[in-house]
N, CA and C atoms as a LAMMPS dump frame, in Angstrom:
ITEM: TIMESTEP
0
ITEM: NUMBER OF ATOMS
627
ITEM: BOX BOUNDS ff ff ff
-5.0000000000000000e+02 5.0000000000000000e+02
-5.0000000000000000e+02 5.0000000000000000e+02
-5.0000000000000000e+02 5.0000000000000000e+02
ITEM: ATOMS id mol type element x y z
1 1 1 N 0.851 -1.201 0
2 1 2 C 0 0 0
3 1 3 C 0.883 1.246 0
4 2 1 N 0.698 2.154 -0.911
5 2 2 C 1.563 3.309 -1.04
6 2 3 C 1.226 4.367 -0.016
7 3 1 N 2.245 5.197 0.309
8 3 2 C 2.028 6.318 1.231
9 3 3 C 1.049 7.31 0.647
10 4 1 N 1.118 7.485 -0.657
11 4 2 C 0.219 8.445 -1.305
12 4 3 C -1.235 8.036 -1.104
13 5 1 N -1.526 6.745 -1.292
14 5 2 C -2.89 6.284 -1.107
15 5 3 C -3.332 6.37 0.333
16 6 1 N -2.395 6.193 1.254
17 6 2 C -2.724 6.255 2.666
18 6 3 C -3.09 7.662 3.099
19 7 1 N -2.442 8.673 2.495
20 7 2 C -2.572 10.034 3
21 7 3 C -3.467 10.943 2.18
22 8 1 N -4.034 10.448 1.111
23 8 2 C -4.872 11.297 0.277
24 8 3 C -6.253 10.688 0.15
25 9 1 N -7.278 11.407 0.671
26 9 2 C -8.615 10.822 0.573
27 9 3 C -9.199 11.107 -0.797
28 10 1 N -10.094 10.265 -1.29
29 10 2 C -10.604 10.38 -2.663
30 10 3 C -11.5 11.581 -2.851
31 11 1 N -11.549 12.04 -4.093
32 11 2 C -12.446 13.145 -4.427
33 11 3 C -13.885 12.705 -4.303
34 12 1 N -14.695 13.524 -3.63
35 12 2 C -16.088 13.158 -3.433
36 12 3 C -16.89 13.243 -4.736
37 13 1 N -16.43 14.043 -5.666
38 13 2 C -17.179 14.25 -6.904
39 13 3 C -17.057 13.068 -7.858
40 14 1 N -16.032 12.236 -7.653
41 14 2 C -15.816 11.131 -8.578
42 14 3 C -16.109 9.777 -7.95
43 15 1 N -16.706 9.79 -6.757
44 15 2 C -16.929 8.543 -6.042
45 15 3 C -18.406 8.246 -5.932
46 16 1 N -18.773 7.011 -6.243
47 16 2 C -20.166 6.608 -6.159
48 16 3 C -20.606 6.52 -4.705
49 17 1 N -21.762 7.127 -4.38
50 17 2 C -22.248 7.129 -3.024
51 17 3 C -23.464 6.226 -2.9
52 18 1 N -23.677 5.742 -1.647
53 18 2 C -24.802 4.861 -1.378
54 18 3 C -26.124 5.585 -1.551
55 19 1 N -27.11 4.869 -2.09
56 19 2 C -28.442 5.434 -2.238
57 19 3 C -29.351 5.008 -1.092
58 20 1 N -28.789 4.292 -0.097
59 20 2 C -29.581 3.847 1.04
60 20 3 C -29.934 5.029 1.924
61 21 1 N -31.221 5.194 2.277
62 21 2 C -31.603 6.3 3.161
63 21 3 C -30.84 6.238 4.472
64 22 1 N -30.438 7.399 4.999
65 22 2 C -29.634 7.451 6.214
66 22 3 C -30.33 6.766 7.376
67 23 1 N -31.665 6.848 7.404
68 23 2 C -32.411 6.259 8.504
69 23 3 C -32.327 4.742 8.529
70 24 1 N -31.918 4.145 7.398
71 24 2 C -31.853 2.691 7.3
72 24 3 C -30.433 2.159 7.481
73 25 1 N -29.485 3.053 7.711
74 25 2 C -28.094 2.652 7.876
75 25 3 C -27.82 2.413 9.363
76 26 1 N -27.388 1.189 9.708
77 26 2 C -27.144 0.87 11.105
78 26 3 C -25.657 0.856 11.411
79 27 1 N -25.344 0.587 12.679
80 27 2 C -23.957 0.614 13.119
81 27 3 C -23.076 -0.405 12.422
82 28 1 N -23.627 -1.588 12.142
83 28 2 C -22.843 -2.614 11.457
84 28 3 C -22.445 -2.173 10.058
85 29 1 N -23.367 -1.481 9.387
86 29 2 C -23.068 -0.989 8.038
87 29 3 C -21.957 0.05 8.086
88 30 1 N -22.053 0.974 9.039
89 30 2 C -21.02 2.006 9.177
90 30 3 C -19.665 1.366 9.473
91 31 1 N -19.648 0.379 10.351
92 31 2 C -18.399 -0.306 10.679
93 31 3 C -17.83 -1.028 9.464
94 32 1 N -18.708 -1.648 8.685
95 32 2 C -18.237 -2.375 7.501
96 32 3 C -17.611 -1.412 6.486
97 33 1 N -18.21 -0.229 6.348
98 33 2 C -17.633 0.772 5.445
99 33 3 C -16.253 1.21 5.93
100 34 1 N -16.151 1.459 7.238
101 34 2 C -14.877 1.915 7.792
102 34 3 C -13.804 0.838 7.653
103 35 1 N -14.177 -0.402 7.853
104 35 2 C -13.239 -1.508 7.681
105 35 3 C -12.801 -1.621 6.214
106 36 1 N -13.729 -1.404 5.296
107 36 2 C -13.385 -1.447 3.868
108 36 3 C -12.397 -0.347 3.507
109 37 1 N -12.565 0.813 4.106
110 37 2 C -11.611 1.904 3.879
111 37 3 C -10.244 1.514 4.436
112 38 1 N -10.239 0.928 5.617
113 38 2 C -8.989 0.559 6.273
114 38 3 C -8.241 -0.527 5.515
115 39 1 N -8.952 -1.547 5.114
116 39 2 C -8.305 -2.721 4.533
117 39 3 C -8.131 -2.657 3.027
118 40 1 N -9.059 -1.988 2.338
119 40 2 C -9.045 -2.001 0.883
120 40 3 C -8.896 -0.614 0.255
121 41 1 N -8.843 0.419 1.089
122 41 2 C -8.829 1.816 0.605
123 41 3 C -10.004 2.015 -0.347
124 42 1 N -11.17 1.539 0.077
125 42 2 C -12.382 1.539 -0.737
126 42 3 C -12.969 2.956 -0.814
127 43 1 N -12.88 3.565 -1.998
128 43 2 C -13.356 4.931 -2.169
129 43 3 C -14.873 5.036 -2.086
130 44 1 N -15.552 4.011 -2.54
131 44 2 C -17.007 4.019 -2.468
132 44 3 C -17.474 3.967 -1.01
133 45 1 N -16.817 3.138 -0.198
134 45 2 C -17.16 3.045 1.221
135 45 3 C -16.864 4.374 1.917
136 46 1 N -15.756 4.998 1.54
137 46 2 C -15.415 6.292 2.139
138 46 3 C -16.469 7.342 1.772
139 47 1 N -16.913 7.318 0.522
140 47 2 C -17.942 8.268 0.093
141 47 3 C -19.223 8.069 0.897
142 48 1 N -19.558 6.82 1.18
143 48 2 C -20.747 6.54 1.978
144 48 3 C -20.606 7.099 3.388
145 49 1 N -19.421 6.904 3.977
146 49 2 C -19.163 7.455 5.307
147 49 3 C -19.234 8.983 5.28
148 50 1 N -18.647 9.572 4.259
149 50 2 C -18.637 11.032 4.134
150 50 3 C -20.073 11.56 4.049
151 51 1 N -20.88 10.91 3.237
152 51 2 C -22.265 11.347 3.062
153 51 3 C -23.055 11.222 4.357
154 52 1 N -22.836 10.15 5.112
155 52 2 C -23.611 9.911 6.343
156 52 3 C -23.185 10.843 7.467
157 53 1 N -21.876 11.06 7.59
158 53 2 C -21.378 11.863 8.708
159 53 3 C -21.377 13.365 8.435
160 54 1 N -21.36 13.766 7.16
161 54 2 C -21.245 15.189 6.826
162 54 3 C -22.247 16.087 7.542
163 55 1 N -23.563 15.822 7.443
164 55 2 C -24.507 16.735 8.091
165 55 3 C -24.348 16.777 9.603
166 56 1 N -23.927 15.678 10.203
167 56 2 C -23.755 15.637 11.652
168 56 3 C -22.541 16.451 12.09
169 57 1 N -21.437 16.286 11.361
170 57 2 C -20.23 17.037 11.702
171 57 3 C -20.403 18.519 11.408
172 58 1 N -21.026 18.842 10.281
173 58 2 C -21.282 20.242 9.943
174 58 3 C -22.203 20.876 10.996
175 59 1 N -23.251 20.161 11.393
176 59 2 C -24.159 20.683 12.406
177 59 3 C -23.455 20.945 13.716
178 60 1 N -22.612 20.012 14.123
179 60 2 C -21.828 20.183 15.338
180 60 3 C -20.899 21.386 15.207
181 61 1 N -20.212 21.474 14.063
182 61 2 C -19.255 22.558 13.861
183 61 3 C -19.905 23.934 13.863
184 62 1 N -21.094 24.051 13.271
185 62 2 C -21.779 25.347 13.242
186 62 3 C -22.194 25.796 14.631
187 63 1 N -22.66 24.853 15.435
188 63 2 C -23.045 25.2 16.797
189 63 3 C -21.826 25.483 17.664
190 64 1 N -20.754 24.745 17.414
191 64 2 C -19.56 24.9 18.218
192 64 3 C -18.827 26.206 17.932
193 65 1 N -18.664 26.524 16.652
194 65 2 C -17.85 27.675 16.266
195 65 3 C -18.659 28.877 15.799
196 66 1 N -19.958 28.653 15.531
197 66 2 C -20.8 29.73 15.001
198 66 3 C -20.178 30.344 13.757
199 67 1 N -19.62 29.474 12.931
200 67 2 C -18.894 29.922 11.749
201 67 3 C -18.938 28.797 10.71
202 68 1 N -19.669 28.992 9.589
203 68 2 C -19.799 27.933 8.584
204 68 3 C -18.478 27.531 7.946
205 69 1 N -17.55 28.471 7.843
206 69 2 C -16.251 28.147 7.258
207 69 3 C -15.49 27.185 8.166
208 70 1 N -15.509 27.466 9.46
209 70 2 C -14.818 26.588 10.404
210 70 3 C -15.521 25.245 10.522
211 71 1 N -16.855 25.254 10.38
212 71 2 C -17.6 23.986 10.408
213 71 3 C -17.173 23.113 9.237
214 72 1 N -17.006 23.712 8.085
215 72 2 C -16.572 22.961 6.909
216 72 3 C -15.128 22.484 7.068
217 73 1 N -14.312 23.331 7.709
218 73 2 C -12.928 22.928 7.971
219 73 3 C -12.896 21.712 8.9
220 74 1 N -13.778 21.733 9.908
221 74 2 C -13.867 20.595 10.826
222 74 3 C -14.249 19.328 10.068
223 75 1 N -15.207 19.427 9.162
224 75 2 C -15.625 18.278 8.365
225 75 3 C -14.465 17.751 7.526
226 76 1 N -13.8 18.641 6.8
227 76 2 C -12.724 18.208 5.911
228 76 3 C -11.568 17.584 6.681
229 77 1 N -11.185 18.213 7.805
230 77 2 C -10.079 17.688 8.604
231 77 3 C -10.445 16.346 9.227
232 78 1 N -11.693 16.236 9.691
233 78 2 C -12.125 14.979 10.306
234 78 3 C -12.095 13.845 9.304
235 79 1 N -12.705 14.05 8.14
236 79 2 C -12.792 12.962 7.171
237 79 3 C -11.437 12.659 6.526
238 80 1 N -10.579 13.658 6.409
239 80 2 C -9.223 13.391 5.932
240 80 3 C -8.494 12.468 6.895
241 81 1 N -8.674 12.732 8.201
242 81 2 C -8.037 11.886 9.208
243 81 3 C -8.669 10.496 9.253
244 82 1 N -9.963 10.42 8.99
245 82 2 C -10.617 9.108 8.925
246 82 3 C -9.987 8.288 7.799
247 83 1 N -9.786 8.915 6.656
248 83 2 C -9.173 8.21 5.518
249 83 3 C -7.745 7.773 5.847
250 84 1 N -6.996 8.657 6.477
251 84 2 C -5.595 8.36 6.773
252 84 3 C -5.421 7.334 7.888
253 85 1 N -6.308 7.386 8.894
254 85 2 C -6.114 6.567 10.092
255 85 3 C -7.106 5.417 10.229
256 86 1 N -7.851 5.133 9.187
257 86 2 C -8.865 4.077 9.271
258 86 3 C -8.269 2.749 9.71
259 87 1 N -7.011 2.519 9.39
260 87 2 C -6.363 1.259 9.768
261 87 3 C -6.23 1.102 11.279
262 88 1 N -6.406 2.189 12.03
263 88 2 C -6.313 2.132 13.493
264 88 3 C -7.632 1.718 14.141
265 89 1 N -8.705 1.707 13.365
266 89 2 C -10.017 1.369 13.919
267 89 3 C -10.078 -0.117 14.249
268 90 1 N -10.598 -0.418 15.442
269 90 2 C -10.779 -1.802 15.887
270 90 3 C -12.243 -1.996 16.245
271 91 1 N -12.948 -2.771 15.447
272 91 2 C -14.385 -2.952 15.631
273 91 3 C -14.718 -3.576 16.983
274 92 1 N -13.766 -4.315 17.556
275 92 2 C -14.009 -4.972 18.839
276 92 3 C -13.961 -3.995 20.012
277 93 1 N -13.412 -2.809 19.786
278 93 2 C -13.269 -1.841 20.872
279 93 3 C -14.346 -0.757 20.86
280 94 1 N -15.169 -0.709 19.835
281 94 2 C -16.205 0.316 19.809
282 94 3 C -16.83 0.482 18.441
283 95 1 N -17.912 1.242 18.412
284 95 2 C -18.639 1.48 17.17
285 95 3 C -17.878 2.449 16.272
286 96 1 N -18.208 2.402 14.979
287 96 2 C -17.601 3.336 14.025
288 96 3 C -17.943 4.779 14.404
289 97 1 N -19.166 5.005 14.879
290 97 2 C -19.562 6.358 15.284
291 97 3 C -18.68 6.862 16.405
292 98 1 N -18.402 6.016 17.404
293 98 2 C -17.544 6.408 18.515
294 98 3 C -16.165 6.803 18.012
295 99 1 N -15.614 5.997 17.13
296 99 2 C -14.256 6.243 16.645
297 99 3 C -14.19 7.529 15.826
298 100 1 N -15.132 7.715 14.921
299 100 2 C -15.099 8.897 14.055
300 100 3 C -15.413 10.164 14.843
301 101 1 N -16.367 10.095 15.79
302 101 2 C -16.652 11.28 16.594
303 101 3 C -15.484 11.624 17.516
304 102 1 N -14.693 10.623 17.897
305 102 2 C -13.494 10.89 18.684
306 102 3 C -12.462 11.632 17.839
307 103 1 N -12.302 11.191 16.593
308 103 2 C -11.425 11.906 15.667
309 103 3 C -11.893 13.355 15.527
310 104 1 N -13.205 13.536 15.342
311 104 2 C -13.776 14.884 15.214
312 104 3 C -13.522 15.711 16.464
313 105 1 N -13.713 15.092 17.633
314 105 2 C -13.555 15.843 18.873
315 105 3 C -12.099 16.277 19.073
316 106 1 N -11.146 15.408 18.74
317 106 2 C -9.738 15.774 18.845
318 106 3 C -9.422 16.999 17.993
319 107 1 N -9.943 17.016 16.778
320 107 2 C -9.709 18.147 15.886
321 107 3 C -10.404 19.391 16.419
322 108 1 N -11.6 19.218 16.971
323 108 2 C -12.324 20.34 17.559
324 108 3 C -11.542 20.941 18.721
325 109 1 N -10.948 20.094 19.542
326 109 2 C -10.098 20.57 20.639
327 109 3 C -8.967 21.437 20.09
328 110 1 N -8.301 20.95 19.057
329 110 2 C -7.179 21.683 18.476
330 110 3 C -7.627 23.037 17.928
331 111 1 N -8.771 23.053 17.243
332 111 2 C -9.277 24.302 16.677
333 111 3 C -9.632 25.293 17.778
334 112 1 N -10.239 24.784 18.86
335 112 2 C -10.601 25.661 19.971
336 112 3 C -9.367 26.221 20.67
337 113 1 N -8.344 25.393 20.791
338 113 2 C -7.129 25.87 21.439
339 113 3 C -6.452 26.955 20.599
340 114 1 N -6.537 26.84 19.273
341 114 2 C -5.986 27.878 18.403
342 114 3 C -6.765 29.174 18.564
343 115 1 N -8.097 29.051 18.689
344 115 2 C -8.919 30.238 18.9
345 115 3 C -8.539 30.894 20.213
346 116 1 N -8.369 30.086 21.253
347 116 2 C -7.996 30.624 22.56
348 116 3 C -6.666 31.349 22.488
349 117 1 N -5.725 30.734 21.781
350 117 2 C -4.384 31.304 21.699
351 117 3 C -4.376 32.617 20.933
352 118 1 N -5.182 32.698 19.887
353 118 2 C -5.17 33.879 19.024
354 118 3 C -6.157 34.96 19.438
355 119 1 N -7.307 34.565 20
356 119 2 C -8.341 35.541 20.321
357 119 3 C -9.047 35.175 21.623
358 120 1 N -8.299 35.056 22.687
359 120 2 C -8.87 34.587 23.941
360 120 3 C -9.99 35.487 24.445
361 121 1 N -9.904 36.781 24.195
362 121 2 C -10.908 37.708 24.702
363 121 3 C -12.254 37.573 24.001
364 122 1 N -12.261 37.014 22.775
365 122 2 C -13.521 36.93 22.028
366 122 3 C -13.993 35.508 21.829
367 123 1 N -13.354 34.556 22.514
368 123 2 C -13.746 33.164 22.323
369 123 3 C -15.177 32.931 22.784
370 124 1 N -15.871 32.064 22.106
371 124 2 C -17.243 31.728 22.463
372 124 3 C -17.323 31.184 23.869
373 125 1 N -18.422 31.478 24.536
374 125 2 C -18.614 30.958 25.881
375 125 3 C -18.745 29.442 25.879
376 126 1 N -19.186 28.886 24.785
377 126 2 C -19.351 27.439 24.696
378 126 3 C -18.037 26.788 24.311
379 127 1 N -17.01 27.005 25.151
380 127 2 C -15.675 26.526 24.819
381 127 3 C -15.57 25.013 24.907
382 128 1 N -16.336 24.413 25.797
383 128 2 C -16.3 22.958 25.937
384 128 3 C -16.886 22.324 24.681
385 129 1 N -16.09 21.533 23.952
386 129 2 C -16.489 21.052 22.629
387 129 3 C -17.74 20.19 22.583
388 130 1 N -18.181 19.647 23.702
389 130 2 C -19.352 18.781 23.657
390 130 3 C -20.586 19.441 24.241
391 131 1 N -20.5 20.703 24.61
392 131 2 C -21.604 21.352 25.309
393 131 3 C -22.896 21.361 24.51
394 132 1 N -22.791 21.493 23.178
395 132 2 C -23.987 21.572 22.348
396 132 3 C -24.196 20.315 21.507
397 133 1 N -23.448 19.257 21.829
398 133 2 C -23.454 18.083 20.954
399 133 3 C -24.835 17.486 20.758
400 134 1 N -25.57 17.277 21.84
401 134 2 C -26.848 16.611 21.683
402 134 3 C -27.888 17.523 21.059
403 135 1 N -27.703 18.839 21.14
404 135 2 C -28.616 19.749 20.465
405 135 3 C -28.427 19.69 18.956
406 136 1 N -27.213 19.401 18.511
407 136 2 C -26.948 19.353 17.077
408 136 3 C -27.454 18.052 16.458
409 137 1 N -27.433 16.984 17.238
410 137 2 C -27.95 15.71 16.738
411 137 3 C -28.146 14.808 17.943
412 138 1 N -29.386 14.508 18.257
413 138 2 C -29.678 13.801 19.501
414 138 3 C -29.082 12.407 19.557
415 139 1 N -28.694 11.877 18.394
416 139 2 C -28.098 10.545 18.381
417 139 3 C -26.583 10.591 18.276
418 140 1 N -26.032 11.789 18.199
419 140 2 C -24.633 11.917 17.834
420 140 3 C -23.69 11.249 18.832
421 141 1 N -23.943 11.452 20.125
422 141 2 C -23.069 10.896 21.136
423 141 3 C -23.843 9.932 22.038
424 142 1 N -24.786 9.215 21.453
425 142 2 C -25.609 8.31 22.245
426 142 3 C -24.874 7.039 22.631
427 143 1 N -23.796 6.744 21.96
428 143 2 C -23.076 5.51 22.218
429 143 3 C -22.645 5.44 23.684
430 144 1 N -23.015 4.353 24.354
431 144 2 C -22.735 4.238 25.779
432 144 3 C -21.242 4.196 26.07
433 145 1 N -20.462 3.688 25.122
434 145 2 C -19.026 3.633 25.321
435 145 3 C -18.447 5.038 25.395
436 146 1 N -18.981 5.948 24.543
437 146 2 C -18.524 7.329 24.566
438 146 3 C -18.79 7.972 25.92
439 147 1 N -20 7.766 26.461
440 147 2 C -20.342 8.334 27.759
441 147 3 C -19.42 7.805 28.846
442 148 1 N -19.136 6.51 28.803
443 148 2 C -18.269 5.901 29.794
444 148 3 C -16.859 6.466 29.708
445 149 1 N -16.368 6.64 28.492
446 149 2 C -15.023 7.167 28.306
447 149 3 C -14.929 8.611 28.789
448 150 1 N -15.933 9.417 28.467
449 150 2 C -15.928 10.807 28.904
450 150 3 C -15.868 10.905 30.421
451 151 1 N -16.628 10.063 31.097
452 151 2 C -16.641 10.071 32.549
453 151 3 C -15.269 9.703 33.1
454 152 1 N -14.613 8.761 32.458
455 152 2 C -13.273 8.369 32.892
456 152 3 C -12.286 9.514 32.718
457 153 1 N -12.384 10.215 31.588
458 153 2 C -11.48 11.337 31.356
459 153 3 C -11.717 12.452 32.364
460 154 1 N -12.989 12.761 32.628
461 154 2 C -13.325 13.822 33.571
462 154 3 C -12.809 13.504 34.965
463 155 1 N -12.881 12.256 35.361
464 155 2 C -12.462 11.867 36.702
465 155 3 C -10.953 11.993 36.91
466 156 1 N -10.216 12.154 35.818
467 156 2 C -8.767 12.338 35.939
468 156 3 C -8.39 13.793 36.214
469 157 1 N -9.338 14.695 36.065
470 157 2 C -9.059 16.115 36.254
471 157 3 C -9.039 16.477 37.733
472 158 1 N -8.286 17.54 38.101
473 158 2 C -8.371 18.068 39.464
474 158 3 C -9.8 18.522 39.744
475 159 1 N -10.204 18.51 41
476 159 2 C -11.587 18.779 41.357
477 159 3 C -12.056 20.152 40.87
478 160 1 N -11.211 21.175 40.976
479 160 2 C -11.656 22.513 40.575
480 160 3 C -11.868 22.616 39.061
481 161 1 N -11.062 21.887 38.289
482 161 2 C -11.247 21.877 36.837
483 161 3 C -12.471 21.045 36.456
484 162 1 N -12.65 19.911 37.134
485 162 2 C -13.802 19.057 36.881
486 162 3 C -15.099 19.825 37.169
487 163 1 N -15.085 20.624 38.231
488 163 2 C -16.261 21.405 38.615
489 163 3 C -16.652 22.388 37.516
490 164 1 N -15.675 23.022 36.906
491 164 2 C -15.948 23.986 35.839
492 164 3 C -16.452 23.273 34.587
493 165 1 N -15.819 22.162 34.222
494 165 2 C -16.242 21.412 33.044
495 165 3 C -17.672 20.915 33.194
496 166 1 N -17.986 20.376 34.37
497 166 2 C -19.342 19.878 34.597
498 166 3 C -20.367 21.011 34.557
499 167 1 N -19.978 22.174 35.051
500 167 2 C -20.896 23.308 35.033
501 167 3 C -21.238 23.731 33.62
502 168 1 N -20.218 23.772 32.751
503 168 2 C -20.435 24.199 31.37
504 168 3 C -21.107 23.099 30.554
505 169 1 N -20.643 21.846 30.756
506 169 2 C -21.146 20.742 29.937
507 169 3 C -22.484 20.202 30.416
508 170 1 N -22.521 19.761 31.665
509 170 2 C -23.728 19.102 32.158
510 170 3 C -24.831 20.088 32.538
511 171 1 N -24.449 21.219 33.161
512 171 2 C -25.454 22.187 33.587
513 171 3 C -25.736 23.24 32.523
514 172 1 N -24.89 23.279 31.469
515 172 2 C -25.046 24.213 30.357
516 172 3 C -25.084 25.664 30.837
517 173 1 N -24.196 25.974 31.776
518 173 2 C -24.08 27.339 32.285
519 173 3 C -23.07 28.114 31.443
520 174 1 N -23.285 29.415 31.334
521 174 2 C -22.279 30.245 30.685
522 174 3 C -21.123 30.435 31.664
523 175 1 N -20.001 30.903 31.165
524 175 2 C -18.85 31.125 32.047
525 175 3 C -19.162 32.182 33.101
526 176 1 N -19.92 33.217 32.717
527 176 2 C -20.292 34.252 33.677
528 176 3 C -21.188 33.692 34.778
529 177 1 N -22.165 32.87 34.389
530 177 2 C -23.062 32.259 35.37
531 177 3 C -22.291 31.353 36.321
532 178 1 N -21.359 30.618 35.77
533 178 2 C -20.586 29.694 36.596
534 178 3 C -19.688 30.459 37.57
535 179 1 N -19.126 31.578 37.106
536 179 2 C -18.283 32.39 37.988
537 179 3 C -19.088 32.896 39.189
538 180 1 N -20.322 33.342 38.929
539 180 2 C -21.175 33.817 40.018
540 180 3 C -21.553 32.68 40.952
541 181 1 N -21.877 31.526 40.375
542 181 2 C -22.301 30.388 41.182
543 181 3 C -21.179 29.902 42.093
544 182 1 N -19.944 29.905 41.578
545 182 2 C -18.805 29.432 42.353
546 182 3 C -18.143 30.544 43.157
547 183 1 N -18.596 31.778 42.905
548 183 2 C -18.045 32.95 43.597
549 183 3 C -16.539 33.084 43.361
550 184 1 N -16.168 32.964 42.092
551 184 2 C -14.779 33.133 41.688
552 184 3 C -14.738 34.068 40.481
553 185 1 N -13.596 34.696 40.206
554 185 2 C -13.494 35.608 39.057
555 185 3 C -13.719 34.88 37.737
556 186 1 N -14.246 35.614 36.756
557 186 2 C -14.467 35.041 35.437
558 186 3 C -13.16 34.532 34.837
559 187 1 N -12.086 35.274 35.07
560 187 2 C -10.786 34.855 34.554
561 187 3 C -10.336 33.51 35.098
562 188 1 N -10.723 33.219 36.336
563 188 2 C -10.383 31.927 36.935
564 188 3 C -11.141 30.803 36.25
565 189 1 N -12.417 31.063 35.934
566 189 2 C -13.213 30.066 35.214
567 189 3 C -12.57 29.77 33.865
568 190 1 N -12.2 30.828 33.131
569 190 2 C -11.579 30.659 31.817
570 190 3 C -10.274 29.875 31.926
571 191 1 N -9.473 30.212 32.935
572 191 2 C -8.182 29.555 33.109
573 191 3 C -8.35 28.076 33.422
574 192 1 N -9.277 27.764 34.341
575 192 2 C -9.503 26.362 34.7
576 192 3 C -10.046 25.575 33.522
577 193 1 N -10.934 26.206 32.761
578 193 2 C -11.51 25.529 31.607
579 193 3 C -10.454 25.271 30.54
580 194 1 N -9.571 26.24 30.356
581 194 2 C -8.505 26.081 29.371
582 194 3 C -7.562 24.938 29.779
583 195 1 N -7.207 24.883 31.047
584 195 2 C -6.337 23.814 31.528
585 195 3 C -7.027 22.458 31.399
586 196 1 N -8.327 22.432 31.708
587 196 2 C -9.079 21.178 31.619
588 196 3 C -9.128 20.673 30.187
589 197 1 N -9.36 21.591 29.236
590 197 2 C -9.402 21.205 27.825
591 197 3 C -8.074 20.617 27.374
592 198 1 N -6.988 21.238 27.818
593 198 2 C -5.666 20.755 27.443
594 198 3 C -5.434 19.349 27.974
595 199 1 N -5.806 19.126 29.232
596 199 2 C -5.598 17.805 29.829
597 199 3 C -6.51 16.752 29.195
598 200 1 N -7.761 17.132 28.924
599 200 2 C -8.674 16.192 28.28
600 200 3 C -8.169 15.816 26.901
601 201 1 N -7.668 16.801 26.167
602 201 2 C -7.111 16.537 24.837
603 201 3 C -5.956 15.543 24.933
604 202 1 N -5.103 15.706 25.953
605 202 2 C -3.981 14.808 26.125
606 202 3 C -4.45 13.39 26.453
607 203 1 N -5.443 13.279 27.344
608 203 2 C -5.964 11.967 27.714
609 203 3 C -6.601 11.267 26.528
610 204 1 N -7.442 12.023 25.784
611 204 2 C -8.145 11.44 24.647
612 204 3 C -7.162 11.062 23.538
613 205 1 N -6.216 11.943 23.279
614 205 2 C -5.227 11.67 22.24
615 205 3 C -4.387 10.449 22.548
616 206 1 N -4.058 10.253 23.832
617 206 2 C -3.246 9.115 24.237
618 206 3 C -3.965 7.801 24.007
619 207 1 N -5.297 7.847 24.058
620 207 2 C -6.08 6.62 23.924
621 207 3 C -6.578 6.365 22.513
622 208 1 N -6.563 7.405 21.64
623 208 2 C -7.209 7.229 20.325
624 208 3 C -6.326 7.561 19.132
625 209 1 N -5.131 8.101 19.35
626 209 2 C -4.276 8.405 18.201
627 209 3 C -3.658 7.129 17.651
């Protein structure tokens, strides 16, 4: 298998896509497509995955970044990495949705950290990448394995960072609301959240790269 084929995903305009309605596509089908990409570099299977995941990733990206250009960047980066790293997928360890959404979340973390680094004063209050996930697609993170993994990652954080993450993610509080509730400065909330994101990214990357 050549390096070129490993690192370049196929053009969507020249690849035949599945005509099966999305509502009829189950987890086994998604896994079979991902395995075909991994083992055979199957462009048709990749096109099917791209078609199925595109609206979900775009929806997540628009809510996360409030920017259609960045949402599209998230889609392209995610699916490029799916094409390149499909050989790392292990069907025995989780669903295709879990694996691909993990790839997406890692990229989302990186994009958010760049925003923080370049424009910390104007960053969206919804800095936690999963805060709006279920609003964008109620089935997007329904996989029980994903929930279990998230809980494990959160439990590795220091208590003060975990408290801020839970406030933003589970309670859906804004950073200002959380600062008032905890009686701490807004800057402290931002700092703890930034540190938590960095540590979560490291934990997730160590387990899924």
